[in-house]
C-alpha positions as CSV (number, residue, x, y, z in Angstrom):
1,M,-158.1,94.1,-139.1
2,E,-158.4,97.1,-141.4
3,P,-162.0,98.2,-141.6
4,G,-162.0,98.5,-145.4
5,R,-161.0,94.9,-145.9
6,N,-163.8,93.8,-143.5
7,M,-166.2,95.8,-145.5
8,D,-165.3,94.1,-148.7
9,K,-166.2,90.7,-147.2
10,T,-169.4,91.9,-145.5
11,F,-171.2,93.9,-148.0
12,S,-172.3,93.0,-151.5
13,D,-171.6,95.0,-154.6
14,D,-175.3,95.9,-154.8
15,I,-175.3,97.3,-151.3
16,R,-172.2,99.4,-151.9
17,Q,-173.6,100.7,-155.2
18,D,-176.9,101.7,-153.5
19,L,-175.0,103.4,-150.8
20,S,-172.9,105.2,-153.4
21,D,-176.0,106.4,-155.1
22,Y,-177.5,107.6,-151.8
23,I,-174.4,109.6,-150.9
24,N,-174.3,111.2,-154.4
25,Q,-178.0,112.1,-154.2
26,Y,-177.8,114.1,-150.9
27,T,-174.2,115.4,-150.9
28,G,-173.0,115.3,-154.5
29,L,-170.0,113.2,-153.6
30,Y,-169.3,110.6,-156.2
31,F,-167.9,107.1,-155.5
32,P,-167.6,105.0,-158.7
33,E,-166.9,101.3,-158.3
34,N,-163.1,101.7,-158.1
35,K,-163.6,103.9,-155.1
36,H,-166.1,101.7,-153.2
37,R,-163.4,100.6,-150.8
38,S,-162.6,104.2,-149.8
39,L,-166.4,104.8,-149.5
40,M,-166.8,101.9,-147.0
41,K,-163.9,102.9,-144.9
42,G,-165.3,106.4,-144.6
43,I,-168.8,105.0,-143.8
44,T,-167.3,102.9,-141.0
45,S,-165.7,105.9,-139.5
46,A,-168.9,107.9,-139.8
47,A,-170.8,105.1,-138.1
48,E,-168.4,105.1,-135.2
49,A,-168.6,108.9,-134.9
50,L,-172.4,108.8,-134.7
51,G,-172.4,106.1,-132.0
52,F,-173.2,102.9,-134.0
53,E,-171.5,99.7,-133.0
54,K,-172.1,98.0,-136.3
55,T,-171.7,99.6,-139.8
56,D,-174.5,97.6,-141.3
57,E,-176.9,99.0,-138.7
58,F,-175.8,102.5,-139.6
59,I,-176.4,101.8,-143.3
60,D,-179.9,100.5,-142.7
61,W,-180.7,103.5,-140.5
62,L,-179.1,106.0,-142.9
63,T,-180.8,104.9,-146.1
64,K,-184.3,104.9,-144.7
65,G,-184.8,108.6,-145.6
66,P,-183.0,111.9,-146.2
67,P,-180.1,112.5,-143.9
68,S,-180.1,115.2,-141.2
69,A,-177.6,118.0,-141.3
70,Q,-175.6,116.3,-138.5
71,T,-175.4,113.1,-140.5
72,I,-174.3,115.0,-143.6
73,D,-171.6,116.6,-141.6
74,A,-170.3,113.2,-140.5
75,L,-170.5,111.8,-144.0
76,V,-168.7,114.8,-145.6
77,R,-166.0,114.8,-142.9
78,F,-165.1,111.2,-143.4
79,L,-165.5,110.9,-147.1
80,T,-163.5,113.9,-148.3
81,I,-160.1,115.4,-147.6
82,G,-160.9,118.7,-145.9
83,E,-157.3,120.0,-145.9
84,T,-156.9,123.7,-146.3
85,Y,-154.6,126.4,-145.1
86,F,-154.0,130.2,-145.4
87,F,-153.0,131.4,-148.8
88,R,-153.2,128.0,-150.3
89,D,-151.7,128.3,-153.9
90,K,-150.0,131.6,-153.5
91,N,-149.8,131.9,-157.3
92,M,-153.6,132.1,-157.4
93,F,-153.7,134.8,-154.7
94,Q,-151.0,136.7,-156.6
95,T,-153.1,136.6,-159.7
96,L,-156.2,137.5,-157.8
97,K,-154.4,140.6,-156.5
98,D,-152.5,141.7,-159.5
99,E,-155.0,140.9,-162.2
100,I,-158.5,140.3,-161.1
101,F,-158.8,142.8,-158.2
102,R,-156.8,145.4,-160.2
103,G,-159.1,145.0,-163.2
104,L,-162.3,145.3,-161.0
105,L,-160.9,148.5,-159.4
106,T,-159.7,150.0,-162.6
107,H,-162.9,149.4,-164.5
108,P,-165.8,149.6,-162.0
109,R,-169.1,148.3,-163.5
110,K,-171.6,149.8,-161.0
111,N,-172.8,153.1,-159.8
112,K,-171.6,152.1,-156.3
113,K,-168.0,151.0,-155.7
114,H,-168.8,147.6,-154.1
115,I,-167.4,144.1,-154.7
116,N,-169.0,140.8,-153.6
117,I,-166.8,137.8,-153.1
118,W,-167.9,134.2,-152.5
119,S,-165.8,131.3,-151.3
120,A,-167.8,128.2,-152.2
121,G,-166.7,125.1,-150.2
122,C,-164.7,127.2,-147.8
123,A,-164.3,124.4,-145.2
124,S,-162.8,125.9,-142.0
125,G,-162.5,129.4,-143.4
126,E,-158.9,129.8,-144.3
127,E,-159.6,130.9,-147.9
128,P,-162.2,133.7,-147.2
129,Y,-160.0,135.0,-144.4
130,S,-157.0,135.0,-146.7
131,I,-159.0,137.1,-149.2
132,A,-159.9,139.5,-146.4
133,I,-156.2,139.8,-145.5
134,L,-155.3,140.3,-149.1
135,I,-157.8,143.2,-149.4
136,D,-156.5,144.8,-146.3
137,Q,-153.0,144.6,-147.8
138,M,-154.4,146.5,-150.8
139,A,-156.1,149.1,-148.6
140,S,-154.8,152.1,-150.6
141,A,-156.2,150.6,-153.8
142,F,-159.5,149.8,-152.2
143,R,-159.9,153.3,-150.7
144,G,-163.5,154.4,-151.2
145,W,-164.7,150.9,-151.9
146,T,-166.6,148.4,-149.8
147,V,-166.2,144.6,-150.0
148,S,-168.5,141.8,-148.9
149,I,-167.1,138.3,-148.4
150,I,-169.2,135.1,-147.8
151,G,-167.9,131.6,-147.2
152,T,-170.2,128.7,-147.6
153,D,-169.9,124.9,-147.0
154,I,-172.1,121.9,-146.6
155,N,-170.5,121.0,-143.2
156,T,-171.8,122.9,-140.2
157,E,-169.0,121.6,-138.0
158,V,-166.3,123.2,-140.1
159,L,-168.3,126.4,-140.5
160,E,-168.4,126.7,-136.7
161,K,-164.7,126.5,-136.6
162,A,-164.5,129.1,-139.3
163,R,-166.7,131.5,-137.3
164,K,-164.4,131.1,-134.2
165,G,-161.4,131.8,-136.4
166,V,-158.9,129.8,-134.2
167,Y,-156.3,127.7,-136.0
168,T,-153.2,125.6,-135.3
169,S,-149.8,126.3,-136.8
170,W,-150.5,123.8,-139.6
171,S,-152.9,126.2,-141.2
172,F,-150.1,128.8,-141.5
173,R,-147.4,126.6,-143.2
174,D,-147.6,128.9,-146.3
175,T,-148.2,132.2,-144.5
176,P,-145.5,134.9,-144.4
177,N,-144.6,135.8,-140.8
178,V,-145.4,139.5,-141.4
179,I,-149.0,138.4,-142.2
180,L,-149.2,136.1,-139.1
181,K,-148.0,138.9,-136.8
182,K,-150.2,141.6,-138.3
183,Y,-153.5,139.7,-138.6
184,F,-153.5,137.0,-135.9
185,I,-153.4,136.9,-132.1
186,S,-151.2,134.2,-130.6
187,R,-153.1,132.0,-128.1
188,N,-152.1,129.1,-125.9
189,N,-151.1,125.6,-127.3
190,N,-149.6,127.0,-130.4
191,T,-152.8,128.3,-131.8
192,F,-153.6,131.6,-133.5
193,E,-156.9,133.6,-133.7
194,V,-158.0,135.9,-136.5
195,K,-158.1,139.5,-135.4
196,P,-161.6,140.9,-134.9
197,E,-161.1,143.5,-137.7
198,I,-160.5,140.7,-140.2
199,K,-163.1,138.3,-138.7
200,K,-165.9,140.8,-139.1
201,R,-165.3,141.2,-142.8
202,V,-166.3,137.6,-143.5
203,N,-169.8,136.0,-143.2
204,F,-170.3,132.2,-143.1
205,S,-173.4,130.2,-144.1
206,R,-174.3,126.6,-144.8
207,L,-174.9,125.8,-148.4
208,N,-175.2,122.4,-150.2
209,L,-174.1,123.0,-153.8
210,M,-176.5,120.2,-154.8
211,Q,-179.4,122.6,-154.1
212,S,-181.2,123.8,-157.2
213,D,-181.1,127.4,-156.1
214,Y,-178.6,129.4,-153.9
215,T,-180.5,132.6,-153.8
216,G,-181.7,132.2,-150.1
217,V,-178.1,132.0,-148.9
218,L,-176.5,134.5,-151.3
219,N,-179.3,137.1,-151.4
220,D,-177.3,139.8,-149.6
221,F,-174.2,139.1,-151.7
222,L,-175.6,139.3,-155.2
223,P,-174.6,139.8,-157.9
224,V,-171.2,138.0,-157.2
225,D,-168.1,139.6,-158.7
226,V,-165.6,136.9,-157.7
227,V,-166.4,133.3,-156.7
228,L,-163.6,130.8,-155.7
229,C,-164.7,127.2,-155.9
230,R,-161.5,125.2,-155.6
231,N,-161.0,121.5,-154.9
232,V,-164.7,121.0,-154.3
233,I,-166.3,119.9,-157.6
234,M,-163.6,117.3,-158.1
235,Y,-165.6,115.1,-155.7
236,F,-168.8,115.3,-157.8
237,K,-170.1,113.0,-160.5
238,P,-169.4,113.8,-164.2
239,G,-172.4,115.8,-165.5
240,T,-173.1,117.1,-162.0
241,R,-169.8,119.0,-162.0
242,E,-170.8,120.9,-165.1
243,Q,-174.3,121.6,-163.7
244,V,-172.9,123.0,-160.4
245,F,-170.5,125.3,-162.2
246,A,-173.3,126.4,-164.6
247,R,-175.5,127.2,-161.5
248,I,-172.7,129.2,-159.9
249,G,-172.1,131.1,-163.1
250,R,-175.7,132.3,-163.1
251,F,-175.0,134.3,-159.9
252,L,-171.9,136.0,-161.4
253,D,-172.2,139.6,-162.4
254,R,-171.3,140.7,-165.9
255,D,-167.5,140.3,-166.3
256,G,-167.5,138.5,-162.9
257,W,-164.8,135.8,-162.3
258,L,-165.0,132.1,-161.4
259,I,-161.7,130.7,-160.0
260,S,-161.5,126.9,-159.8
261,S,-158.5,124.6,-159.2
262,P,-156.4,123.6,-162.3
263,A,-157.8,120.0,-162.1
264,E,-161.4,121.3,-162.2
265,S,-161.1,124.0,-164.9
266,G,-162.0,121.5,-167.6
267,F,-165.5,121.1,-166.1
268,V,-166.3,124.8,-166.6
269,S,-167.9,124.3,-170.0
270,S,-171.0,126.4,-169.3
271,A,-171.9,128.9,-172.0
272,G,-171.1,132.5,-171.2
273,L,-167.9,131.8,-169.2
274,A,-164.7,132.6,-171.1
275,T,-161.5,130.8,-170.1
276,V,-158.6,133.3,-169.3
277,R,-155.1,131.9,-168.8
278,F,-152.9,133.8,-166.5
279,Q,-149.4,132.8,-165.4
280,N,-149.9,129.5,-163.5
281,A,-153.6,130.3,-163.0
282,I,-156.7,129.5,-165.1
283,C,-159.8,131.6,-164.4
284,H,-163.1,132.0,-166.1
285,R,-164.8,135.4,-166.8
286,K,-168.5,135.8,-167.5
287,G,-168.7,137.2,-171.0
288,L,-167.3,136.7,-174.4
289,P,-163.6,136.1,-174.8
290,R,-161.5,139.3,-175.3
291,K,-158.6,139.5,-177.7
292,S,-156.2,140.7,-175.1
293,E,-157.0,137.5,-173.0
294,T,-156.4,135.0,-175.8
295,E,-153.6,136.5,-177.9
296,K,-150.1,135.2,-177.3
297,V,-147.1,137.4,-176.7
298,S,-145.3,137.8,-180.0
299,R,-142.0,139.0,-178.6
300,K,-140.2,136.7,-176.2
301,C,-138.7,137.9,-173.0
302,S,-134.9,137.7,-173.0
303,L,-133.6,134.6,-171.4
304,K,-130.0,134.9,-172.4
305,P,-127.7,132.5,-170.5
306,K,-124.1,133.0,-169.9
307,A,-121.7,132.0,-172.7
308,G,-121.8,128.3,-173.5
309,G,-125.2,127.9,-171.8
310,R,-128.4,126.8,-173.4
311,V,-132.0,127.5,-172.5
312,S,-134.3,124.5,-172.4
313,T,-137.2,124.1,-174.7
314,A,-139.5,124.3,-171.7
315,V,-138.1,127.7,-170.8
316,K,-138.4,129.0,-174.3
317,S,-142.0,127.8,-174.6
318,L,-142.9,129.7,-171.4
319,Q,-142.1,133.0,-173.1
320,S,-144.6,132.4,-175.8
321,I,-147.6,131.8,-173.6
322,I,-147.4,134.7,-171.1
323,P,-150.5,136.8,-171.8
324,A,-149.8,140.4,-172.8
325,S,-152.1,141.5,-170.0
326,F,-149.8,140.1,-167.4
327,R,-146.9,142.3,-168.2
328,R,-146.1,145.4,-166.3
329,K,-146.7,148.6,-168.3
330,T,-143.4,150.5,-168.0
331,D,-141.2,152.6,-170.2
332,R,-138.5,151.0,-172.3
333,R,-135.7,152.3,-170.2
334,N,-137.0,150.6,-167.1
335,A,-138.8,147.5,-168.4
336,I,-139.8,145.3,-165.5
337,V,-141.4,141.8,-165.7
338,D,-143.8,140.9,-163.0
339,P,-141.9,139.2,-160.0
340,Q,-144.3,136.2,-160.4
341,I,-143.2,135.7,-164.0
342,I,-139.5,136.0,-163.0
343,F,-140.0,133.3,-160.3
344,H,-141.6,130.8,-162.7
345,Q,-138.9,131.5,-165.4
346,A,-136.3,130.9,-162.7
347,S,-138.0,127.6,-161.8
348,L,-137.8,126.4,-165.3
349,L,-134.2,127.5,-165.6
350,Y,-133.5,125.6,-162.4
351,Q,-135.0,122.4,-163.9
352,A,-132.8,123.0,-166.9
353,G,-129.7,123.2,-164.8
354,Q,-129.1,126.9,-165.6
355,Y,-128.1,127.8,-162.0
356,M,-126.2,131.0,-162.6
357,E,-129.1,132.3,-164.7
358,V,-131.5,131.5,-161.8
359,I,-129.3,133.6,-159.4
360,N,-129.1,136.4,-162.0
361,R,-132.8,136.6,-162.3
362,L,-133.9,136.1,-158.7
363,T,-131.3,138.1,-156.7
364,P,-132.4,141.5,-158.0
365,L,-135.9,140.9,-156.5
366,F,-134.2,141.4,-153.1
367,S,-131.9,144.3,-153.9
368,G,-133.7,146.6,-151.5
369,R,-135.6,148.6,-154.1
370,P,-138.9,150.0,-152.8
371,T,-141.9,147.9,-153.9
372,D,-145.7,148.2,-153.8
373,G,-145.9,145.1,-151.7
374,T,-146.8,142.8,-154.6
375,Q,-143.9,140.4,-153.8
376,F,-145.0,139.5,-150.2
377,L,-146.7,136.3,-151.4
378,M,-144.0,134.8,-153.6
379,A,-140.8,136.1,-151.8
380,P,-140.2,132.9,-149.6
381,E,-140.5,130.6,-152.7
382,S,-137.9,132.7,-154.5
383,M,-135.6,132.6,-151.4
384,A,-136.0,128.8,-151.2
385,L,-135.2,128.4,-154.9
386,L,-132.1,130.5,-154.4
387,A,-131.0,128.3,-151.5
388,R,-131.4,125.1,-153.6
389,T,-129.5,126.8,-156.5
390,H,-126.6,127.9,-154.4
391,A,-126.5,124.4,-152.8
392,N,-126.3,122.7,-156.2
393,L,-123.4,125.0,-157.0
394,G,-121.6,124.0,-153.8
395,D,-121.9,127.5,-152.2
396,L,-123.3,126.2,-148.9
397,D,-122.8,129.5,-147.0
398,Q,-125.1,131.4,-149.5
399,A,-127.5,128.4,-149.5
400,E,-127.9,128.6,-145.7
401,S,-128.2,132.3,-145.8
402,W,-131.2,132.1,-148.2
403,C,-132.7,129.2,-146.2
404,K,-132.7,131.4,-143.1
405,K,-134.2,134.3,-145.0
406,A,-137.0,132.0,-146.2
407,I,-137.6,130.8,-142.6
408,E,-137.7,134.4,-141.4
409,H,-140.5,135.0,-143.8
410,E,-142.4,131.8,-143.1
411,R,-141.2,130.2,-139.9
412,L,-144.1,127.7,-139.8
413,N,-143.3,126.3,-143.3
414,P,-141.8,122.9,-142.7
415,E,-140.3,122.7,-146.2
416,H,-138.0,125.6,-145.4
417,H,-136.7,123.9,-142.3
418,Y,-136.3,120.6,-144.3
419,L,-134.2,122.5,-146.9
420,H,-132.1,124.0,-144.1
421,G,-131.5,120.5,-142.8
422,I,-130.3,119.3,-146.2
423,V,-127.8,122.2,-146.4
424,C,-126.5,121.5,-142.9
425,Q,-126.2,117.8,-143.8
426,E,-124.2,118.7,-147.0
427,D,-121.9,120.8,-144.8
428,G,-121.3,117.9,-142.5
429,R,-123.0,119.6,-139.5
430,L,-125.1,116.6,-138.4
431,A,-126.3,118.2,-135.1
432,D,-127.6,121.2,-136.9
433,A,-129.2,119.0,-139.6
434,I,-130.9,116.9,-137.0
435,K,-132.3,120.0,-135.3
436,A,-133.6,121.4,-138.6
437,F,-135.3,118.1,-139.6
438,K,-136.8,117.7,-136.2
439,H,-138.3,121.2,-136.6
440,A,-139.7,120.3,-140.0
441,I,-141.5,117.1,-138.7
442,Y,-142.7,119.0,-135.6
443,L,-144.5,121.4,-138.0
444,D,-145.6,118.6,-140.3
445,P,-145.6,115.1,-138.5
446,N,-146.6,113.5,-141.9
447,Q,-143.5,114.8,-143.8
448,V,-142.2,111.6,-145.3
449,M,-138.8,112.9,-146.4
450,G,-138.2,114.6,-143.1
451,H,-138.6,111.3,-141.2
452,F,-136.7,109.3,-143.9
453,T,-133.7,111.6,-144.0
454,L,-133.7,111.9,-140.2
455,S,-133.5,108.1,-140.0
456,L,-130.4,108.0,-142.1
457,I,-128.7,110.8,-140.2
458,M,-129.5,109.3,-136.9
459,K,-127.8,106.1,-137.9
460,H,-124.7,107.9,-139.1
461,A,-124.7,109.9,-135.8
462,G,-124.5,106.7,-133.8
463,R,-128.1,106.7,-132.8
464,P,-129.5,103.6,-134.6
465,S,-132.5,103.1,-132.3
466,D,-133.7,106.6,-133.1
467,G,-133.0,106.1,-136.8
468,R,-135.1,102.9,-136.8
469,R,-138.0,104.7,-135.1
470,H,-138.1,107.3,-137.8
471,L,-137.7,104.6,-140.5
472,K,-140.8,102.8,-139.1
473,I,-142.7,106.1,-139.1
474,T,-141.7,106.6,-142.8
475,H,-143.0,103.1,-143.5
476,S,-146.3,103.8,-141.8
477,L,-146.8,107.1,-143.7
478,L,-145.9,105.5,-147.1
479,S,-148.4,102.7,-146.5
480,K,-151.2,105.2,-146.6
481,I,-150.1,106.7,-150.0
482,D,-150.7,105.4,-153.5
483,T,-147.6,103.8,-154.8
484,D,-147.5,106.0,-157.9
485,E,-147.8,109.2,-156.0
486,I,-144.7,111.5,-156.0
487,I,-143.4,112.2,-152.6
488,P,-142.9,115.9,-151.9
489,L,-139.3,117.1,-151.5
490,S,-138.0,113.8,-153.0
491,D,-137.0,115.1,-156.5
492,G,-139.6,112.9,-158.2
493,L,-139.4,109.7,-156.1
494,T,-142.6,107.7,-156.0
495,A,-144.1,106.3,-152.8
496,G,-143.7,102.8,-154.2
497,R,-140.0,103.1,-154.9
498,L,-139.3,104.7,-151.5
499,M,-141.2,102.0,-149.8
500,E,-138.9,99.4,-151.4
501,T,-135.9,101.2,-150.0
502,V,-137.5,101.6,-146.5
503,S,-138.6,98.0,-146.4
504,T,-135.0,96.8,-147.3
505,L,-133.5,99.0,-144.6
506,L,-135.9,97.7,-142.0
507,E,-135.2,94.1,-143.0
508,N,-131.5,94.6,-142.9
509,G,-131.8,96.2,-139.5
510,R,-133.7,93.2,-138.2
511,N,-131.1,90.8,-139.6
512,H,-128.4,92.7,-137.6
513,E,-130.3,92.8,-134.3
């Protein structure tokens, strides 16, 4: 029987509410009534991890007093989703590189050229190490400067993993190969270790953001110039979220930056933090708003489609919200828009069906012109978009070529292999398609569309038993996802709708057995 259902029958509403209040008091994690079932499932797992045979005995023991650090580790591990990976949200890292770091270096505010960076809620360390790698990529710009980086988390277990700096391939699914080869050492069992020169740049310490003061932990890293606190405060209680962000803001230097996730930016309402909207990134700067950060671009970028084509309203609206500070300063004869902006314009053009315009905009990014390295983060995304665009136009040779280029840049990214499988399938090469889809689900065993598409191909290839096995895996994966959630790579299909299809296919298969 599913543990969560057993919990619903065993524990009263009062016990669950008292437990929710206890968890919130010591960890900041918030479980309202509609999330009590998830709370009890996590508590059951934590009880088992700590050696308790019965969950009620664990609850009695737990709530007798303040929890130990070991107990908090177990609670946090089973009550939150600790997923992270290197260069998670490459748009944010591109903005960090092109806008925030560039601004700090261009306008130093101290007598000493030094920058302090804090990754709050760093989990197993991928984020602060990504920052260290980014700074090394900008070595020429940082010449003469020193940078201190600290990562903090409430969980001592994940911090120990961070200090060791050894990760499986799943942590590199959005990491360019050139970065993987330069900054990591390949170990046994498909693991990679952060090279010592990067590892020594990052410090790790335990910090509970519910503490009233962070000075003891951050003392050697004050004042903070940049703090990244992403996908952490979302677990906290309304009111507590704003308090924590306000507390973090007090440790920021003048004109320092707070970077949250898009879902959390609305909680940064503390006085003295001005919201600054970059392309696909919302940041918060300590100080009064500046005109250059709030004014809109009065002149739209040219998005002239081919004769007879029309640009969607969404594409047009994009041009009116790009901050002036995000544009490259170039002479009129050689006006260049930032590659990141080009990519997002192309994405909107793709959604509008303007496929030739997508090709016209993205292809010049790979024309062989010398660059300053600013494109290394977003290049694979542009290549994958070109592959999808050519596929929609029926040019499968070009589509496969761009797929392979994307894979060359990020060989551990399962989405690139999935896309390659789709192209091979369209071309009628089922053996190559199966190979690509298998590679995708090897890199990401939980890739729903990889298993589902593979199940269909296996059936057409005369391997019904293999197809049914992948269909059952698809069903199992979907059962763990909310029915309204959009499945990645599905072109907008919800888990509920796909589950209907999968259930029908499984039932039809049973009827024919």
